C-alpha positions as a Markdown table, in Angstrom:
| # | Residue | x | y | z |
|---|---|---|---|---|
| 1 | Met | 84.3 | 63.0 | 103.2 |
| 2 | Ala | 81.8 | 63.0 | 100.2 |
| 3 | His | 82.1 | 66.0 | 97.5 |
| 4 | Val | 79.4 | 67.4 | 95.0 |
| 5 | Leu | 81.1 | 68.0 | 91.8 |
| 6 | Leu | 81.1 | 71.0 | 90.0 |
| 7 | Arg | 82.1 | 71.1 | 86.4 |
| 8 | Val | 84.2 | 73.8 | 84.8 |
| 9 | Asp | 85.0 | 74.3 | 81.1 |
| 10 | Arg | 88.1 | 74.3 | 78.9 |
| 11 | Asp | 88.6 | 77.7 | 80.6 |
| 12 | Gly | 88.4 | 76.8 | 84.0 |
| 13 | Arg | 85.2 | 78.9 | 84.1 |
| 14 | Ile | 82.2 | 77.9 | 86.2 |
| 15 | Val | 79.5 | 76.2 | 83.8 |
| 16 | Glu | 76.7 | 75.4 | 86.7 |
| 17 | Asp | 74.7 | 77.7 | 88.9 |
| 18 | Val | 76.3 | 78.8 | 91.9 |
| 19 | Val | 76.2 | 81.6 | 94.2 |
| 20 | Cys | 79.1 | 83.6 | 95.9 |
| 21 | Phe | 78.7 | 82.9 | 99.7 |
| 22 | Ser | 79.3 | 86.5 | 100.5 |
| 23 | Cys | 77.3 | 88.6 | 98.2 |
| 24 | Asn | 75.0 | 85.8 | 96.6 |
| 25 | Ala | 76.3 | 86.9 | 93.0 |
| 26 | Ser | 76.0 | 84.2 | 90.5 |
| 27 | Leu | 79.4 | 82.6 | 89.8 |
| 28 | Lys | 78.6 | 81.0 | 86.4 |
| 29 | Gly | 80.9 | 81.9 | 83.8 |
| 30 | Thr | 83.6 | 82.8 | 86.6 |
| 31 | Gly | 87.1 | 81.2 | 86.8 |
| 32 | Ala | 87.1 | 79.0 | 89.6 |
| 33 | Gly | 90.4 | 80.0 | 91.1 |
| 34 | Gly | 89.5 | 83.7 | 90.6 |
| 35 | Leu | 87.5 | 86.0 | 92.5 |
| 36 | Cys | 83.6 | 87.0 | 92.6 |
| 37 | Pro | 82.8 | 90.0 | 90.1 |
| 38 | Gly | 80.3 | 91.1 | 92.5 |
| 39 | Cys | 82.4 | 91.6 | 95.8 |
| 40 | Gly | 85.8 | 90.4 | 95.3 |
| 41 | Ala | 85.8 | 87.2 | 97.5 |
| 42 | Asn | 87.9 | 84.3 | 96.7 |
| 43 | Val | 85.8 | 82.1 | 94.8 |
| 44 | Ala | 87.1 | 79.0 | 96.3 |
| 45 | Leu | 85.6 | 79.7 | 99.6 |
| 46 | Ser | 82.2 | 79.6 | 97.7 |
| 47 | Leu | 83.1 | 76.3 | 96.4 |
| 48 | Leu | 84.2 | 74.3 | 99.8 |
| 49 | Gly | 82.8 | 70.7 | 99.8 |
| 50 | Arg | 82.6 | 70.4 | 96.0 |
| 51 | Ala | 85.0 | 68.5 | 93.7 |
| 52 | Val | 85.6 | 70.8 | 90.9 |
| 53 | Ala | 87.0 | 69.6 | 87.4 |
| 54 | Leu | 87.1 | 69.4 | 83.9 |
| 55 | Leu | 85.4 | 66.4 | 82.7 |
| 56 | Asp | 85.8 | 64.6 | 79.5 |
| 57 | Glu | 82.8 | 62.4 | 77.5 |
| 58 | Arg | 83.2 | 59.8 | 79.8 |
| 59 | Asp | 83.1 | 62.0 | 83.1 |
| 60 | Arg | 86.3 | 61.1 | 83.8 |
| 61 | Ile | 88.9 | 64.3 | 84.8 |
| 62 | Asp | 90.7 | 66.0 | 81.8 |
| 63 | Glu | 93.4 | 67.8 | 83.5 |
| 64 | Pro | 96.6 | 67.1 | 85.2 |
| 65 | Val | 95.5 | 67.4 | 88.9 |
| 66 | Leu | 97.9 | 65.8 | 91.2 |
| 67 | Cys | 97.0 | 63.3 | 94.0 |
| 68 | Leu | 97.5 | 65.3 | 97.5 |
| 69 | Thr | 99.1 | 61.8 | 98.7 |
| 70 | Cys | 101.7 | 60.3 | 95.9 |
| 71 | Gly | 101.3 | 63.1 | 93.3 |
| 72 | His | 100.2 | 60.7 | 90.7 |
| 73 | Ile | 98.5 | 62.5 | 87.8 |
| 74 | Leu | 94.7 | 62.1 | 88.1 |
| 75 | Arg | 93.8 | 62.7 | 84.3 |
| 76 | Gly | 91.1 | 59.9 | 83.6 |
| 77 | Val | 90.6 | 59.0 | 87.0 |
| 78 | Asp | 87.0 | 58.9 | 88.3 |
| 79 | Pro | 86.5 | 62.3 | 90.4 |
| 80 | Met | 84.4 | 60.6 | 92.5 |
| 81 | Gly | 86.7 | 57.8 | 92.8 |
| 82 | Glu | 90.2 | 57.1 | 94.4 |
| 83 | Cys | 93.7 | 57.5 | 93.5 |
| 84 | Pro | 94.8 | 54.5 | 91.7 |
| 85 | Glu | 98.2 | 54.5 | 93.0 |
| 86 | Cys | 97.6 | 55.2 | 96.7 |
| 87 | Arg | 93.9 | 54.8 | 97.0 |
| 88 | Thr | 93.5 | 58.1 | 98.3 |
| 89 | Pro | 89.9 | 59.9 | 97.7 |
| 90 | Val | 90.5 | 62.3 | 94.8 |
| 91 | Gly | 87.7 | 64.7 | 95.9 |
| 92 | Pro | 90.1 | 66.6 | 98.2 |
| 93 | Ala | 92.6 | 67.1 | 95.3 |
| 94 | Leu | 90.0 | 68.8 | 93.1 |
| 95 | Glu | 88.9 | 71.0 | 95.9 |
| 96 | Met | 92.3 | 72.1 | 97.5 |
| 97 | Asn | 94.0 | 73.2 | 94.2 |
| 98 | Leu | 91.5 | 75.7 | 92.8 |
| 99 | Leu | 94.3 | 78.5 | 91.9 |
| 100 | Arg | 94.9 | 75.9 | 89.1 |
| 101 | Tyr | 92.1 | 77.7 | 86.9 |
| 102 | Ala | 93.5 | 81.0 | 87.5 |
| 103 | Asn | 95.4 | 83.0 | 84.5 |
| 104 | Ala | 98.5 | 81.1 | 83.6 |
| 105 | Gly | 100.6 | 83.9 | 82.3 |
| 106 | Trp | 99.8 | 85.7 | 86.0 |
| 107 | Leu | 100.7 | 82.4 | 87.9 |
| 108 | Lys | 104.1 | 82.1 | 86.2 |
| 109 | Lys | 104.5 | 86.3 | 86.6 |
| 110 | Val | 104.0 | 85.8 | 90.5 |
| 111 | Ala | 105.6 | 82.4 | 91.0 |
| 112 | Asp | 108.9 | 84.2 | 89.3 |
| 113 | Gly | 108.4 | 87.2 | 91.0 |
| 114 | Leu | 108.7 | 85.3 | 94.1 |
| 115 | Met | 111.6 | 83.2 | 93.3 |
| 116 | Leu | 113.1 | 86.7 | 92.2 |
| 117 | Tyr | 112.2 | 88.2 | 95.7 |
| 118 | Leu | 114.0 | 85.6 | 97.5 |
| 119 | Ile | 117.1 | 85.9 | 95.8 |
| 120 | Ala | 117.3 | 89.7 | 96.0 |
| 121 | Ile | 116.3 | 89.2 | 99.9 |
| 122 | Leu | 119.5 | 87.0 | 100.3 |
| 123 | Ala | 121.2 | 88.9 | 98.3 |
| 124 | Ala | 120.8 | 92.0 | 100.3 |
| 125 | Val | 121.8 | 90.0 | 103.1 |
| 126 | Ala | 125.3 | 88.7 | 101.7 |
| 127 | Met | 126.0 | 92.3 | 100.9 |
| 128 | Gly | 125.4 | 93.5 | 104.1 |
| 129 | Phe | 128.3 | 91.1 | 105.3 |
| 130 | Ala | 130.4 | 91.6 | 102.3 |
| 131 | Ser | 130.4 | 95.2 | 102.7 |
| 132 | Ala | 132.2 | 94.9 | 105.9 |
| 133 | Gly | 134.6 | 92.7 | 104.2 |
| 134 | Val | 135.2 | 95.0 | 101.1 |
| 135 | Ala | 135.8 | 98.1 | 103.8 |
| 136 | Phe | 138.5 | 96.1 | 105.4 |
| 137 | Val | 140.2 | 94.6 | 102.4 |
| 138 | Leu | 140.0 | 98.2 | 100.7 |
| 139 | Gln | 140.8 | 100.4 | 103.5 |
| 140 | Gly | 143.4 | 101.9 | 101.6 |
| 141 | Asn | 141.6 | 102.6 | 98.4 |
| 142 | Pro | 138.2 | 104.2 | 99.3 |
| 143 | Ala | 137.3 | 105.7 | 95.9 |
| 144 | Leu | 137.2 | 101.7 | 94.5 |
| 145 | Arg | 135.5 | 100.6 | 98.0 |
| 146 | Thr | 132.9 | 103.3 | 97.3 |
| 147 | Leu | 132.4 | 102.6 | 93.7 |
| 148 | Ile | 131.9 | 98.5 | 94.4 |
| 149 | Asn | 129.3 | 99.2 | 97.2 |
| 150 | Leu | 127.1 | 101.9 | 95.0 |
| 151 | Val | 127.2 | 99.3 | 92.0 |
| 152 | Val | 126.4 | 96.3 | 94.3 |
| 153 | Thr | 123.7 | 98.3 | 96.1 |
| 154 | Ala | 122.3 | 99.6 | 92.5 |
| 155 | Leu | 122.3 | 96.1 | 91.1 |
| 156 | Thr | 120.3 | 94.9 | 94.4 |
| 157 | Cys | 118.0 | 97.5 | 94.1 |
| 158 | Val | 117.3 | 97.0 | 90.5 |
| 159 | Leu | 116.7 | 93.3 | 91.0 |
| 160 | Leu | 114.5 | 93.8 | 94.0 |
| 161 | Thr | 112.4 | 96.3 | 92.3 |
| 162 | Ile | 111.9 | 93.7 | 89.3 |
| 163 | Ala | 111.1 | 91.0 | 92.0 |
| 164 | Ile | 108.3 | 93.6 | 93.7 |
| 165 | Trp | 107.0 | 94.3 | 90.2 |
| 166 | Trp | 106.3 | 90.7 | 89.3 |
| 167 | Val | 105.3 | 89.6 | 92.6 |
| 168 | Thr | 102.5 | 92.6 | 92.9 |
| 169 | Ala | 101.4 | 92.2 | 89.4 |
| 170 | Ala | 97.5 | 92.7 | 88.9 |
| 171 | Asp | 95.7 | 89.1 | 88.3 |
| 172 | Pro | 94.3 | 90.1 | 84.5 |
| 173 | Asp | 90.9 | 88.1 | 85.7 |
| 174 | Ala | 90.3 | 89.7 | 88.7 |
| 175 | Pro | 87.2 | 92.4 | 88.9 |
| 176 | Pro | 89.1 | 96.1 | 89.7 |
| 177 | Ala | 86.3 | 97.4 | 91.1 |
| 178 | His | 86.4 | 94.8 | 94.5 |
| 179 | Val | 90.1 | 94.1 | 94.3 |
| 180 | Lys | 92.3 | 96.0 | 97.3 |
| 181 | Arg | 95.9 | 96.7 | 96.0 |
| 182 | Val | 96.9 | 99.1 | 98.9 |
| 183 | Gly | 100.0 | 96.9 | 99.5 |
| 184 | Ala | 100.6 | 96.4 | 96.0 |
| 185 | Asn | 100.8 | 100.3 | 95.5 |
| 186 | Leu | 102.8 | 100.9 | 98.1 |
| 187 | Ala | 105.5 | 98.8 | 97.3 |
| 188 | Arg | 105.1 | 99.4 | 93.7 |
| 189 | Tyr | 105.5 | 103.1 | 93.8 |
| 190 | Leu | 107.4 | 104.0 | 97.0 |
| 191 | Ile | 110.3 | 101.4 | 96.3 |
| 192 | Ile | 112.1 | 103.4 | 93.3 |
| 193 | Pro | 112.0 | 106.9 | 95.4 |
| 194 | Gln | 113.7 | 104.9 | 98.2 |
| 195 | Tyr | 116.3 | 104.0 | 96.1 |
| 196 | Leu | 117.0 | 107.2 | 94.4 |
| 197 | Ile | 117.5 | 108.7 | 98.1 |
| 198 | Thr | 119.4 | 105.8 | 99.2 |
| 199 | Leu | 122.4 | 106.2 | 96.6 |
| 200 | Pro | 123.3 | 109.5 | 96.8 |
| 201 | Gly | 123.3 | 109.4 | 100.6 |
| 202 | Met | 125.7 | 106.7 | 100.3 |
| 203 | Tyr | 127.8 | 108.6 | 97.9 |
| 204 | Leu | 127.8 | 111.7 | 99.9 |
| 205 | Ala | 128.7 | 109.7 | 103.3 |
| 206 | Ala | 131.3 | 107.8 | 101.5 |
| 207 | Ile | 132.9 | 111.2 | 100.1 |
| 208 | Ala | 132.5 | 113.4 | 103.3 |
| 209 | Ala | 135.9 | 114.0 | 104.6 |
| 210 | Asp | 134.5 | 115.8 | 107.8 |
| 211 | Pro | 133.0 | 113.4 | 110.2 |
| 212 | Ala | 130.1 | 115.9 | 111.1 |
| 213 | Asp | 129.4 | 115.9 | 107.2 |
| 214 | Gln | 129.3 | 112.3 | 107.1 |
| 215 | Leu | 126.8 | 112.1 | 110.0 |
| 216 | Arg | 124.8 | 114.7 | 108.0 |
| 217 | Ala | 124.8 | 112.5 | 105.1 |
| 218 | Ser | 123.8 | 109.6 | 107.0 |
| 219 | Leu | 120.8 | 111.1 | 108.4 |
| 220 | Leu | 119.6 | 112.3 | 104.9 |
| 221 | Gln | 119.5 | 108.2 | 104.4 |
| 222 | Met | 117.1 | 108.2 | 107.0 |
| 223 | Pro | 113.7 | 109.2 | 104.8 |
| 224 | Ala | 115.1 | 106.3 | 102.4 |
| 225 | Ala | 114.9 | 103.9 | 105.6 |
| 226 | Ala | 111.6 | 105.0 | 106.4 |
| 227 | Leu | 110.3 | 104.5 | 103.2 |
| 228 | Gly | 111.7 | 101.1 | 103.0 |
| 229 | Val | 109.7 | 100.1 | 106.0 |
| 230 | Val | 106.5 | 101.3 | 104.0 |
| 231 | Val | 107.9 | 99.2 | 100.8 |
| 232 | Thr | 108.4 | 96.0 | 103.4 |
| 233 | Ala | 104.7 | 96.5 | 104.9 |
| 234 | Gly | 103.3 | 97.1 | 101.3 |
| 235 | Val | 104.9 | 93.6 | 100.1 |
| 236 | Leu | 103.9 | 91.7 | 103.2 |
| 237 | Leu | 100.3 | 93.1 | 103.1 |
| 238 | His | 100.1 | 91.9 | 99.2 |
| 239 | Leu | 102.0 | 88.2 | 100.4 |
| 240 | Arg | 99.0 | 88.0 | 102.8 |
| 241 | Gly | 96.4 | 88.5 | 99.8 |
| 242 | Leu | 98.4 | 85.9 | 97.7 |
| 243 | Ala | 98.3 | 83.6 | 100.5 |
| 244 | Arg | 94.5 | 83.9 | 100.8 |
| 245 | Arg | 94.3 | 83.1 | 96.9 |
| 246 | Ile | 95.9 | 79.8 | 97.7 |
| 247 | Met | 93.3 | 79.0 | 100.5 |
| 248 | Asp | 96.3 | 78.9 | 103.3 |
| 249 | Glu | 95.0 | 80.5 | 106.6 |
| 250 | Lys | 98.0 | 79.6 | 108.4 |
| 251 | Leu | 100.1 | 81.6 | 105.8 |
| 252 | Glu | 97.9 | 84.4 | 105.8 |
| 253 | Arg | 98.1 | 84.8 | 109.6 |
| 254 | Trp | 101.8 | 84.3 | 109.5 |
| 255 | Ala | 101.8 | 87.3 | 106.8 |
| 256 | Leu | 99.9 | 89.5 | 109.3 |
| 257 | Ile | 102.1 | 88.5 | 112.4 |
| 258 | Ile | 105.3 | 89.2 | 110.2 |
| 259 | Leu | 104.2 | 92.8 | 109.1 |
| 260 | Trp | 103.5 | 94.1 | 112.3 |
| 261 | Ile | 106.7 | 92.7 | 113.9 |
| 262 | Ser | 108.5 | 94.1 | 110.4 |
| 263 | Val | 107.1 | 97.5 | 110.7 |
| 264 | Ile | 107.5 | 97.9 | 114.5 |
| 265 | Ser | 110.9 | 96.8 | 114.9 |
| 266 | Ser | 112.1 | 98.7 | 111.6 |
| 267 | Gly | 110.5 | 101.7 | 112.8 |
| 268 | Val | 112.2 | 101.5 | 116.1 |
| 269 | Ala | 115.6 | 100.9 | 114.1 |
| 270 | Val | 115.3 | 104.0 | 112.0 |
| 271 | Ala | 114.0 | 106.2 | 114.9 |
| 272 | Gly | 117.0 | 104.9 | 116.9 |
| 273 | Gly | 119.4 | 105.7 | 114.4 |
| 274 | Val | 117.8 | 109.5 | 113.9 |
| 275 | Val | 118.0 | 109.7 | 117.9 |
| 276 | Ser | 121.9 | 108.6 | 118.1 |
| 277 | Met | 122.7 | 110.8 | 115.0 |
| 278 | Leu | 121.0 | 114.0 | 116.2 |
| 279 | Ser | 122.7 | 113.3 | 119.7 |
| 280 | Met | 126.3 | 113.1 | 118.0 |
| 281 | Leu | 125.7 | 116.2 | 115.8 |
| 282 | Ala | 124.4 | 118.4 | 118.6 |
| 283 | Ser | 127.4 | 117.3 | 121.0 |
| 284 | Gly | 129.9 | 117.8 | 118.0 |
| 285 | Ala | 130.8 | 113.7 | 118.9 |
| 286 | Ser | 132.1 | 111.4 | 116.0 |
| 287 | Pro | 132.8 | 107.9 | 116.1 |
| 288 | Ser | 135.2 | 108.0 | 113.8 |
| 289 | Thr | 137.5 | 110.0 | 116.0 |
| 290 | Gly | 136.6 | 108.4 | 119.0 |
| 291 | Asn | 135.0 | 112.0 | 120.3 |
| 292 | Met | 132.3 | 110.8 | 122.2 |
| 293 | Pro | 129.7 | 112.6 | 124.3 |
| 294 | Gln | 130.5 | 111.7 | 128.0 |
| 295 | Ser | 127.8 | 113.0 | 129.9 |
| 296 | Gly | 124.2 | 115.1 | 129.5 |
| 297 | Pro | 121.3 | 114.4 | 127.2 |
| 298 | Ala | 123.5 | 113.9 | 124.2 |
| 299 | Leu | 125.1 | 110.7 | 126.1 |
| 300 | Ile | 121.3 | 109.5 | 127.1 |
| 301 | Gly | 120.2 | 110.3 | 123.5 |
| 302 | Leu | 123.1 | 108.2 | 122.0 |
| 303 | Ile | 122.5 | 105.5 | 124.5 |
| 304 | Val | 118.6 | 105.4 | 124.1 |
| 305 | Gly | 119.2 | 105.8 | 120.2 |
| 306 | Gly | 121.8 | 102.9 | 120.3 |
| 307 | Leu | 119.7 | 100.4 | 122.0 |
| 308 | Ala | 116.6 | 100.9 | 120.0 |
| 309 | Gly | 118.5 | 100.6 | 116.4 |
| 310 | Cys | 120.2 | 97.6 | 117.6 |
| 311 | Thr | 117.0 | 95.7 | 119.4 |
| 312 | Gly | 114.8 | 96.9 | 116.0 |
| 313 | Gly | 117.7 | 96.0 | 113.5 |
| 314 | Leu | 117.8 | 92.4 | 115.2 |
| 315 | Val | 114.1 | 91.6 | 115.7 |
| 316 | Ser | 114.2 | 93.0 | 112.0 |
| 317 | Leu | 116.6 | 90.5 | 110.9 |
| 318 | Ile | 114.4 | 87.6 | 112.6 |
| 319 | Ala | 111.4 | 88.8 | 110.8 |
| 320 | Met | 113.1 | 88.9 | 107.5 |
| 321 | Val | 114.1 | 85.2 | 108.5 |
| 322 | Trp | 110.2 | 84.7 | 109.0 |
| 323 | Gln | 109.5 | 86.5 | 105.6 |
| 324 | Ile | 112.2 | 84.2 | 103.8 |
| 325 | Val | 110.0 | 81.3 | 105.0 |
| 326 | Leu | 106.8 | 82.7 | 104.2 |
| 327 | Val | 108.0 | 83.6 | 100.4 |
| 328 | Val | 109.3 | 80.2 | 100.1 |
| 329 | Gln | 105.7 | 78.7 | 101.4 |
| 330 | Leu | 104.0 | 80.7 | 98.9 |
| 331 | Arg | 106.4 | 80.0 | 95.8 |
| 332 | Arg | 105.4 | 76.5 | 96.2 |
| 333 | Gly | 101.5 | 76.9 | 96.3 |
| 334 | Phe | 101.8 | 78.9 | 93.0 |
| 335 | Ala | 104.1 | 76.5 | 91.2 |
| 336 | Ala | 102.0 | 73.8 | 92.1 |
| 337 | Ala | 99.5 | 75.6 | 90.8 |
| 338 | Leu | 101.1 | 76.6 | 87.6 |
| 339 | Arg | 102.3 | 73.0 | 87.0 |
| 340 | Ser | 98.3 | 71.6 | 86.7 |
| 341 | Val | 97.1 | 74.5 | 85.4 |
| 342 | Leu | 94.5 | 74.2 | 82.4 |
| 343 | Pro | 96.0 | 74.9 | 78.6 |
| 344 | Arg | 94.6 | 77.8 | 77.2 |
């Protein structure tokens, strides 16, 4: 496929007359890996079919672009020629990775945030399995067990909060008036209230001596669980935007699918937990004493709530695995852009 050559300056900004495909605004002076100042559309969409590159005085590539086939650094190569190592046309490499012209500091923060977010998710999953082991080993020492669970949960909360703030960092080169940050804002400003409710609820449930008080304390954590659903939705909505920045339509669709599956399944799980606990409270039942409802609305509510909670939790776990794969793929795209970013 033949490519039309488009030049950029040392800062990665377009130096020729190009217009946005969406609003026809001039893109001259705009970063080739950024957003249109007129409508906020991805500039890369307006540059499809063009080989975009910084050239030296000999009209050779003057940046560390990588060959799409063999990874050879194409500095000094004719932008309309072929890779000297594998003979792959150079043009597609200069078209595909335009995020390399984005702000280097922002690229690094998002890439690091994605890695930290991945670690936080895996830590949260590991903590869920480890808590059962801690409960078994320290069943004779409930105070120490509670302390360990609270400390580990708090550390995971801090890790996840930092990761989300890095991942959702605003691109300093993006036009604020046209950038939708609904997902980023939901995740950023609700995750702290979520954990401010979670930790006290865990403590109250741990110290409650009466089974009914334990159920009430657990019920107080349901708003935190609901906030967690909104935070997850915000993160996935933002991840979809990041997929759009790296021009990956497959990841963009994938993020949307995972978003809906996560929200619906997590909502069902939270609702199921509420129904189960309310049913036990209404009937005076307690799982810790074995006194469970034998018939009537309480039993029906317990069964329905239990099925909803288990089904929603299982589907949420599957969605989390998909989310991990999504984060890995996004991190790979941002890391590749960072490796070939122009020196500022």
